PASERO-358690 format. One record per residue (C-alpha): residue in three letters; residue number from 1; y, z, x. Coordinates in nm, 4 decimals, padded with zeros to 6 digits, always signed. Layout:
 rest  nr        Y        Z        X
  ALA NUM        Y        Z        X
...
END
This chain:
 rest  nr        Y        Z        X
  MET   1 -04.3813 -08.6411 +09.0338
  THR   2 -04.5642 -08.9572 +08.8095
  ALA   3 -04.7363 -09.2166 +09.0103
  PRO   4 -04.4465 -09.4592 +09.0383
  THR   5 -04.4746 -09.8192 +08.9472
  ASP   6 -04.5066 -10.1639 +09.1229
  ALA   7 -04.1567 -10.2529 +08.9955
  GLU   8 -04.0636 -09.8834 +09.2113
  ARG   9 -04.2522 -10.0038 +09.5358
  LEU  10 -04.0887 -10.3696 +09.5623
  ALA  11 -03.7291 -10.2340 +09.4311
  ARG  12 -03.7634 -09.9519 +09.7483
  ALA  13 -03.9056 -10.1929 +09.9566
  THR  14 -03.6412 -10.4401 +09.8913
  LEU  15 -03.3852 -10.1800 +09.9704
  SER  16 -03.5886 -10.0861 +10.3177
  ILE  17 -03.5820 -10.4376 +10.4297
  VAL  18 -03.1589 -10.5283 +10.3272
  GLY  19 -03.0526 -10.1377 +10.4159
  GLU  20 -03.0164 -09.8828 +10.7136
  PRO  21 -03.2414 -09.6027 +10.7310
  GLY  22 -03.0875 -09.2904 +10.5608
  GLN  23 -02.7565 -09.5497 +10.4340
  LEU  24 -02.5870 -09.2362 +10.1966
  LYS  25 -02.4924 -09.5904 +09.9375
  TYR  26 -02.8158 -09.5931 +09.8846
  THR  27 -03.0048 -09.2616 +09.8979
  ARG  28 -02.7635 -09.1320 +09.6843
  GLN  29 -02.7235 -09.3686 +09.4427
  VAL  30 -03.1369 -09.4191 +09.4103
  THR  31 -03.1125 -09.0427 +09.3712
  GLU  32 -02.8603 -09.0561 +09.1237
  HIS  33 -02.9596 -09.4222 +08.8669
  GLY  34 -03.3471 -09.4559 +09.0402
  VAL  35 -03.3681 -09.7481 +09.2672
  GLU  36 -03.4981 -10.0282 +09.0480
  ALA  37 -03.1146 -09.9925 +08.9200
  VAL  38 -02.9452 -09.9653 +09.2032
  VAL  39 -03.1535 -10.2992 +09.3490
  GLN  40 -03.0610 -10.4861 +09.0180
  ARG  41 -02.6804 -10.3663 +09.0710
  LEU  42 -02.6488 -10.4889 +09.3967
  ARG  43 -02.8251 -10.7941 +09.2985
  ASP  44 -02.5893 -10.9271 +09.0527
  GLY  45 -02.2934 -10.7240 +09.2541
  GLU  46 -01.9765 -10.9264 +09.3841
  ASP  47 -02.0351 -10.8610 +09.7068
  GLU  48 -02.1550 -11.2661 +09.8010
  ASP  49 -02.3024 -11.1815 +10.0739
  VAL  50 -02.5030 -10.8468 +09.9149
  ARG  51 -02.5855 -11.0559 +09.6854
  GLU  52 -02.7529 -11.3153 +09.9226
  ARG  53 -02.9043 -11.1065 +10.0999
  PHE  54 -03.0871 -10.9415 +09.8465
  ARG  55 -03.2405 -11.2490 +09.6995
  ARG  56 -03.3576 -11.3910 +10.0390
  VAL  57 -03.5732 -11.0616 +10.0590
  ASP  58 -03.9239 -11.1456 +09.8753
  ALA  59 -04.0501 -10.7506 +09.9249
  GLN  60 -04.3960 -10.8190 +09.8339
  ARG  61 -04.3831 -11.1113 +10.1153
  GLU  62 -04.3139 -10.8266 +10.3509
  LEU  63 -04.5499 -10.6098 +10.2276
  ASP  64 -04.8455 -10.8014 +10.2210
  ARG  65 -04.7221 -10.9124 +10.5809
  ALA  66 -04.7204 -10.5569 +10.6991
  ALA  67 -05.0654 -10.4817 +10.5572
  GLY  68 -05.1973 -10.7588 +10.7499
  LEU  69 -05.0572 -10.5671 +11.0704
  GLY  70 -05.2435 -10.2248 +10.9324
  ILE  71 -04.9031 -10.0567 +10.8034
  ARG  72 -04.8803 -09.9289 +10.4459
  PHE  73 -04.5194 -09.8309 +10.2636
  VAL  74 -04.5933 -09.4835 +10.1244
  ILE  75 -04.2772 -09.3888 +09.9193
  PRO  76 -04.2293 -09.1117 +09.6883
  GLY  77 -04.5377 -09.0076 +09.4443
  ASP  78 -04.7610 -09.1672 +09.6010
  PRO  79 -05.0330 -08.9034 +09.6943
  GLU  80 -04.9645 -08.9334 +10.0924
  TRP  81 -04.5651 -08.8739 +10.0626
  PRO  82 -04.5242 -08.5908 +10.1963
  THR  83 -04.3245 -08.3853 +09.9699
  GLN  84 -04.1409 -08.1176 +10.2296
  LEU  85 -03.9214 -08.4939 +10.3117
  ASP  86 -03.7815 -08.4085 +09.9185
  ASP  87 -03.5483 -08.1169 +10.0743
  LEU  88 -03.3941 -08.3949 +10.2718
  GLU  89 -03.1830 -08.4416 +09.9101
  HIS  90 -03.0368 -08.0923 +09.9192
  CYS  91 -02.9274 -08.1486 +10.3245
  PRO  92 -02.5987 -08.2024 +10.4415
  ASP  93 -02.5711 -08.5683 +10.5884
  ALA  94 -02.4477 -08.6456 +10.9383
  HIS  95 -02.3184 -08.9412 +11.1031
  GLU  96 -02.3293 -09.1104 +10.6847
  ARG  97 -02.6761 -09.0765 +10.6866
  GLY  98 -02.8761 -08.8734 +10.4916
  GLY  99 -03.0647 -08.7752 +10.1517
  VAL 100 -03.4228 -08.8555 +10.0747
  PRO 101 -03.6240 -09.1359 +10.2790
  LEU 102 -03.6437 -09.4854 +09.9960
  GLY 103 -03.9878 -09.4970 +10.1853
  LEU 104 -04.2059 -09.4979 +10.4894
  TRP 105 -04.4122 -09.7829 +10.7184
  VAL 106 -04.7127 -09.5992 +10.7916
  LYS 107 -04.9647 -09.7029 +11.0640
  GLY 108 -05.3104 -09.5026 +11.1143
  PRO 109 -05.5730 -09.3293 +11.0218
  LEU 110 -05.5052 -08.9896 +10.9038
  HIS 111 -05.3266 -08.9283 +10.5421
  LEU 112 -04.9561 -08.8485 +10.5810
  ALA 113 -04.9451 -08.5668 +10.3524
  GLU 114 -05.2092 -08.4439 +10.5078
  ALA 115 -05.1404 -08.4481 +10.8616
  THR 116 -04.7461 -08.3041 +10.7805
  ASP 117 -04.9253 -08.0048 +10.5537
  HIS 118 -04.8733 -07.7554 +10.8698
  ALA 119 -04.6673 -07.9926 +11.1222
  VAL 120 -04.4346 -07.8566 +11.3994
  ALA 121 -04.1875 -08.0898 +11.6219
  VAL 122 -04.1476 -08.0856 +11.9070
  VAL 123 -03.8343 -08.2903 +12.0600
  GLY 124 -03.6550 -08.2301 +12.4064
  SER 125 -03.4590 -08.4457 +12.6717
  ARG 126 -03.5487 -08.8056 +12.7460
  SER 127 -03.4690 -08.6335 +13.1435
  ALA 128 -03.7000 -08.3992 +13.1481
  THR 129 -03.7619 -08.1781 +13.4248
  THR 130 -04.1216 -08.1556 +13.5357
  TYR 131 -04.0917 -07.7965 +13.3916
  GLY 132 -03.9891 -07.9020 +13.0922
  ALA 133 -04.2548 -08.1433 +13.0489
  ASP 134 -04.5592 -07.9018 +13.1962
  VAL 135 -04.3775 -07.6290 +12.8829
  ALA 136 -04.3837 -07.9211 +12.6331
  ARG 137 -04.7464 -08.0600 +12.6730
  GLU 138 -04.8833 -07.6743 +12.7059
  LEU 139 -04.6653 -07.5515 +12.3680
  ALA 140 -04.8463 -07.8329 +12.2157
  ALA 141 -05.2021 -07.8498 +12.2768
  GLY 142 -05.1502 -07.4690 +12.1548
  VAL 143 -05.0601 -07.5564 +11.8573
  ALA 144 -05.2417 -07.8523 +11.8085
  GLN 145 -05.5638 -07.6309 +11.8713
  GLN 146 -05.4420 -07.3596 +11.6143
  GLY 147 -05.4789 -07.7069 +11.3093
  TYR 148 -05.1112 -07.7875 +11.3529
  THR 149 -04.9717 -08.1879 +11.3731
  VAL 150 -04.6939 -08.2687 +11.6110
  VAL 151 -04.4100 -08.4225 +11.5184
  SER 152 -04.1873 -08.6038 +11.7960
  GLY 153 -04.0763 -08.9406 +11.8405
  ALA 154 -04.2616 -09.1108 +12.1141
  ALA 155 -03.9381 -09.0746 +12.3805
  PHE 156 -03.9583 -09.0711 +12.7229
  GLY 157 -03.9823 -08.7129 +12.8600
  ILE 158 -03.9888 -08.4467 +12.6184
  ASP 159 -04.1166 -08.6100 +12.3192
  GLN 160 -04.4471 -08.8209 +12.5127
  ALA 161 -04.5302 -08.5053 +12.6831
  GLY 162 -04.5333 -08.3662 +12.3622
  HIS 163 -04.7438 -08.6013 +12.2326
  ARG 164 -04.9979 -08.6137 +12.4920
  GLY 165 -05.0307 -08.2694 +12.4724
  ALA 166 -05.1560 -08.2706 +12.1245
  LEU 167 -05.3793 -08.5609 +12.1883
  ALA 168 -05.5370 -08.3443 +12.5019
  ALA 169 -05.6332 -08.0767 +12.2875
  ARG 170 -05.7754 -08.3195 +12.0093
  GLY 171 -05.5335 -08.2314 +11.7774
  PRO 172 -05.3221 -08.4627 +11.5724
  THR 173 -04.9923 -08.6031 +11.6265
  VAL 174 -04.7346 -08.8194 +11.4472
  ALA 175 -04.4664 -09.0383 +11.6179
  VAL 176 -04.1834 -09.1457 +11.4215
  LEU 177 -03.9824 -09.4695 +11.5865
  ALA 178 -03.6544 -09.5755 +11.4930
  CYS 179 -03.7576 -09.9259 +11.5455
  GLY 180 -04.0297 -10.0589 +11.2823
  ALA 181 -04.3997 -09.9403 +11.2912
  ASP 182 -04.4654 -10.3297 +11.4215
  ARG 183 -04.2678 -10.2501 +11.7420
  VAL 184 -04.2986 -10.0423 +12.0676
  TYR 185 -04.0522 -09.8436 +12.1771
  PRO 186 -03.9567 -09.8048 +12.4681
  GLU 187 -04.2040 -10.0505 +12.6148
  ALA 188 -04.3842 -09.8207 +12.8900
  HIS 189 -04.5502 -09.6046 +12.5917
  ARG 190 -04.7032 -09.8334 +12.4203
  ASN 191 -05.0869 -09.7857 +12.5090
  LEU 192 -04.9642 -09.3727 +12.3463
  LEU 193 -04.8506 -09.5961 +12.0580
  ASP 194 -05.0886 -09.7579 +12.0416
  TYR 195 -05.3133 -09.4847 +12.1062
  ILE 196 -05.1296 -09.2790 +11.8416
  ALA 197 -05.1814 -09.5541 +11.5956
  ASP 198 -05.5639 -09.5592 +11.6354
  VAL 199 -05.5912 -09.1944 +11.6190
  GLY 200 -05.2547 -09.0297 +11.4822
  VAL 201 -05.0013 -09.1619 +11.2201
  VAL 202 -04.7194 -09.4334 +11.3758
  VAL 203 -04.4210 -09.3680 +11.0638
  SER 204 -04.0768 -09.5522 +11.0992
  GLU 205 -03.8270 -09.5451 +10.7929
  SER 206 -03.7022 -09.8988 +10.9086
  ALA 207 -03.8758 -10.2190 +10.7528
  PRO 208 -04.1581 -10.3620 +11.0122
  GLY 209 -03.9689 -10.5849 +11.2555
  CYS 210 -03.6292 -10.3719 +11.2999
  ALA 211 -03.5112 -10.2848 +11.6133
  PRO 212 -03.3883 -09.9614 +11.7885
  THR 213 -03.0269 -09.8708 +11.7233
  ARG 214 -02.8114 -09.5234 +11.8169
  ILE 215 -02.7487 -09.4906 +11.4720
  ARG 216 -03.1202 -09.5434 +11.3523
  PHE 217 -03.2262 -09.3093 +11.6002
  LEU 218 -02.9834 -09.0336 +11.4413
  ALA 219 -03.1106 -09.1216 +11.1348
  ARG 220 -03.4760 -09.1048 +11.2742
  ASN 221 -03.4119 -08.7207 +11.3495
  ARG 222 -03.3858 -08.6296 +11.0043
  VAL 223 -03.7097 -08.7611 +10.9615
  ILE 224 -03.8930 -08.5663 +11.2108
  ALA 225 -03.7045 -08.2192 +11.0900
  GLY 226 -03.8145 -08.3283 +10.7132
  LEU 227 -04.1929 -08.3645 +10.8452
  SER 228 -04.2062 -08.0471 +11.0356
  ARG 229 -04.1863 -07.6675 +10.9188
  GLY 230 -03.9996 -07.6476 +11.2123
  THR 231 -03.8396 -07.7787 +11.5741
  VAL 232 -03.9150 -07.6630 +11.9037
  VAL 233 -03.6478 -07.8368 +12.1536
  VAL 234 -03.7595 -07.8309 +12.5381
  GLU 235 -03.4803 -07.8991 +12.7033
  ALA 236 -03.1969 -08.0707 +12.6014
  ALA 237 -02.8192 -08.1193 +12.7768
  THR 238 -02.5069 -08.0710 +12.5855
  ARG 239 -02.5107 -08.4127 +12.4366
  SER 240 -02.8567 -08.4802 +12.3164
  GLY 241 -03.0467 -08.6401 +12.0746
  ALA 242 -03.2583 -08.3264 +12.0152
  LEU 243 -03.0010 -08.1394 +11.9263
  ASN 244 -02.9281 -08.3729 +11.6432
  THR 245 -03.3017 -08.3402 +11.4955
  ALA 246 -03.2126 -07.9480 +11.5459
  THR 247 -02.9074 -07.9531 +11.3789
  TRP 248 -03.1411 -08.1323 +11.0459
  THR 249 -03.3441 -07.8475 +11.0458
  LEU 250 -03.0914 -07.5904 +11.0534
  GLY 251 -02.9363 -07.8242 +10.7358
  LEU 252 -03.3065 -07.8070 +10.5962
  ALA 253 -03.2945 -07.3943 +10.6486
  ARG 254 -03.5722 -07.4262 +10.9003
  PRO 255 -03.6728 -07.2104 +11.1696
  VAL 256 -03.5125 -07.3882 +11.5395
  MET 257 -03.6483 -07.2544 +11.8202
  GLY 258 -03.5647 -07.2925 +12.2144
  VAL 259 -03.7394 -07.3152 +12.5202
  PRO 260 -03.5570 -07.1508 +12.7670
  GLY 261 -03.4771 -07.2701 +13.1177
  PRO 262 -03.3314 -07.2000 +13.4608
  VAL 263 -02.9883 -07.0820 +13.3919
  THR 264 -02.8638 -07.3229 +13.6225
  SER 265 -03.0557 -07.6331 +13.4913
  ALA 266 -02.8194 -07.8696 +13.2741
  PRO 267 -03.0940 -08.0265 +13.0848
  SER 268 -03.1324 -07.7115 +12.9537
  GLN 269 -02.8008 -07.6197 +12.8795
  GLY 270 -02.7627 -07.7419 +12.5151
  VAL 271 -03.1354 -07.5062 +12.4242
  HIS 272 -02.9148 -07.1728 +12.6146
  GLN 273 -02.6805 -07.2982 +12.3133
  LEU 274 -02.8232 -07.2990 +12.0648
  ILE 275 -02.9989 -06.9317 +12.1943
  ARG 276 -02.6628 -06.8204 +12.2743
  HIS 277 -02.5282 -06.8510 +11.9551
  ARG 278 -02.8681 -06.6961 +11.7260
  ASP 279 -02.9631 -07.0952 +11.6136
  ALA 280 -03.2708 -07.0860 +11.7585
  VAL 281 -03.5225 -06.7953 +11.8250
  LEU 282 -03.6719 -06.8103 +12.2167
  VAL 283 -03.9937 -06.9246 +12.2677
  THR 284 -04.2011 -06.9289 +12.5505
  HIS 285 -04.5522 -07.0571 +12.4470
  ALA 286 -04.7296 -07.1677 +12.1674
  GLU 287 -04.7947 -06.8467 +11.9992
  GLU 288 -04.4976 -06.7010 +11.9371
  VAL 289 -04.4170 -07.0537 +11.7862
  LEU 290 -04.6540 -06.9841 +11.5454
  GLU 291 -04.5380 -06.6714 +11.4699
  VAL 292 -04.1673 -06.8420 +11.3758
  ILE 293 -04.3544 -07.1045 +11.1446
  GLY 294 -04.6583 -06.9504 +11.0466
  PRO 295 -04.6455 -06.7276 +10.7195
  VAL 296 -04.5197 -06.4055 +10.7052
  GLY 297 -04.7372 -06.1774 +10.8495
  SER 298 -05.0054 -06.4213 +10.9733
  LEU 299 -04.8958 -06.3787 +11.3038
  ALA 300 -04.7930 -06.0596 +11.4508
  LEU 301 -04.7527 -06.0294 +11.8763
  ALA 302 -04.7876 -05.7324 +12.0315
  GLU 303 -04.5041 -05.7012 +12.3177
  PRO 304 -04.6384 -05.8173 +12.6603
  ARG 305 -04.7344 -05.4591 +12.8360
  ASP 306 -04.8157 -05.4198 +13.1638
  GLU 307 -05.1993 -05.2041 +13.2132
  PRO 308 -05.1110 -04.8759 +13.2352
  ARG 309 -05.1857 -04.6862 +13.5989
  PRO 310 -05.3054 -04.3274 +13.6587
  ARG 311 -04.9743 -04.2431 +13.7246
  ASP 312 -04.8883 -04.2952 +13.3866
  ARG 313 -05.0921 -04.0536 +13.2340
  VAL 314 -05.0443 -03.7174 +13.4890
  SER 315 -04.7631 -03.4677 +13.2681
  HIS 316 -04.4060 -03.4375 +13.3518
  ARG 317 -04.4968 -03.1641 +13.5687
  GLU 318 -04.7471 -03.3224 +13.7800
  ARG 319 -04.5094 -03.6664 +13.8216
  GLU 320 -04.2818 -03.4297 +13.9153
  VAL 321 -04.4912 -03.2759 +14.2237
  LEU 322 -04.5881 -03.6590 +14.2676
  ASP 323 -04.2837 -03.7547 +14.3778
  ALA 324 -04.2756 -03.4850 +14.6090
  VAL 325 -04.5573 -03.5953 +14.8470
  PRO 326 -04.4894 -03.7814 +15.1586
  VAL 327 -04.6483 -04.1308 +15.1599
  ARG 328 -04.8607 -04.1266 +15.5358
  GLN 329 -04.7197 -03.7544 +15.6910
  GLY 330 -04.8643 -03.4637 +15.5140
  ALA 331 -04.7610 -03.1531 +15.4022
  PRO 332 -04.8402 -02.8208 +15.3035
  VAL 333 -04.7836 -02.6768 +14.9738
  SER 334 -04.5095 -02.5214 +15.0469
  ALA 335 -04.2934 -02.7945 +15.1644
  ILE 336 -04.3919 -03.0116 +14.8280
  ALA 337 -04.3786 -02.7162 +14.6095
  SER 338 -04.0140 -02.6842 +14.7936
  THR 339 -03.9219 -03.0293 +14.7932
  ALA 340 -04.0210 -03.0094 +14.4285
  GLY 341 -03.8718 -02.7032 +14.2553
  ILE 342 -04.2121 -02.5868 +14.1165
  SER 343 -04.3872 -02.2473 +14.2029
  PRO 344 -04.5738 -02.3561 +14.4851
  GLU 345 -04.8911 -02.1682 +14.2401
  ARG 346 -04.8028 -02.4484 +13.9660
  THR 347 -04.7791 -02.7108 +14.2750
  ARG 348 -05.1447 -02.6528 +14.3764
  ALA 349 -05.2917 -02.6462 +14.0510
  ALA 350 -05.0829 -02.9918 +13.9995
  LEU 351 -05.2080 -03.1240 +14.3151
  HIS 352 -05.5574 -03.0953 +14.2981
  THR 353 -05.5103 -03.2483 +13.9228
  LEU 354 -05.3737 -03.5026 +14.0916
  ARG 355 -05.6502 -03.5291 +14.3629
  SER 356 -05.9352 -03.5887 +14.0851
  ALA 357 -05.7320 -03.8759 +13.9464
  GLY 358 -05.7300 -04.0012 +14.2750
  LEU 359 -05.3637 -03.9682 +14.2849
  VAL 360 -05.3238 -03.7662 +14.6643
  ALA 361 -05.5198 -03.6729 +14.9450
  GLU 362 -05.5641 -03.3363 +15.1203
  SER 363 -05.6762 -03.3187 +15.4568
  ASN 364 -05.6864 -02.9607 +15.6453
  GLY 365 -05.4746 -02.8184 +15.3786
  ARG 366 -05.1692 -03.0899 +15.3986
  TRP 367 -05.1362 -03.3428 +15.1076
  ARG 368 -05.0256 -03.6699 +15.1393
  LEU 369 -05.0411 -03.9791 +14.8256
  ALA 370 -05.3597 -04.1982 +14.8421
  ARG 371 -05.3700 -04.5076 +14.9719
  SER 372 -05.3793 -04.6836 +14.6266
  GLU 373 -05.0560 -04.4985 +14.5452
  GLN 374 -04.8528 -04.5907 +14.9225
  GLU 375 -04.6985 -04.9238 +14.8155
  PRO 376 -04.3523 -04.8778 +14.6556
  VAL 377 -04.3717 -04.8226 +14.2867
  CYS 378 -04.0457 -04.9605 +14.0771
  ASP 379 -03.9814 -04.6562 +13.8036
  GLY 380 -03.6619 -04.7625 +13.6704
  SER 381 -03.4495 -04.5259 +13.9355
  ALA 382 -03.2636 -04.6560 +14.1897
  SER 383 -03.3538 -04.6809 +14.5126
END
């Protein structure tokens, strides 16, 4: 992609200021005709209100004002542009929103393309439970420790837990806002957003000064999905903005992962539906996330298994004899052999082997289980 011209940057800034994020009637026209032609057509069009809005905009002045606030306007073709966002051009639209962003208003010291080259979105319910917030924080810290950037929306609940987990691990994080990058929403997260702007990146598709609206949140979610290699949903009710982010991720043919919660938990019902319908891979910790989003074969986790116990190492016949040995009251070889259905000679040989393994004890010719084996053992049989 060739470097953008100053005229293209001004045209994209103009359309970003006048229009709404992800507005299809603009993003599609820009893809088909180019942004300068679209802006010129709207300025010269028959709609007087539209003409007036475009004529009132001084894009260079707004770019200069943004720069004074430490905000830069990054557009396709810039070295800092995350090229994975270009996949949004082929992603199904939703709520009359879609397409590649005209540009992103960016605040923070990190290079946006480099920061999001290896990124994972961590999203979920604003009304997070303690369980959900703890899982999101630990999961985000785990992926950050492995060099991945955590992308989220800086909202209450799971979003802020994801950001804080990454920051606690001294990893990069990107906050994608539904308002201008010069604004704070929610206000309670002012310190968090100020800190992310100091050490990470704050991003918005909306121009500086814009307030958050419902439709801007929905458009924002596609940017979160577009920046990331995959999306982890920690908690989400059946109607949740996090599920909207998951839908955008699926539309991009990128993996969605879901953290299960208690089956009685309303904040996890949406996640459970994603998993049930096989739209999401079940994950429980950072290593499982990395296994999903990393290059094929780069991380293959072994299935969790209990450490083998001494009784797991005995032969089938020795196990039959061991199962016939009484727990506390010792029994003679003949009684054990009768219970096991094995000859006394073979039973005696097996008992000596089991004693060497520390599984049985003998006193005065009577055999019983060793103390270490007297606790109930779950071996898969009915009790």
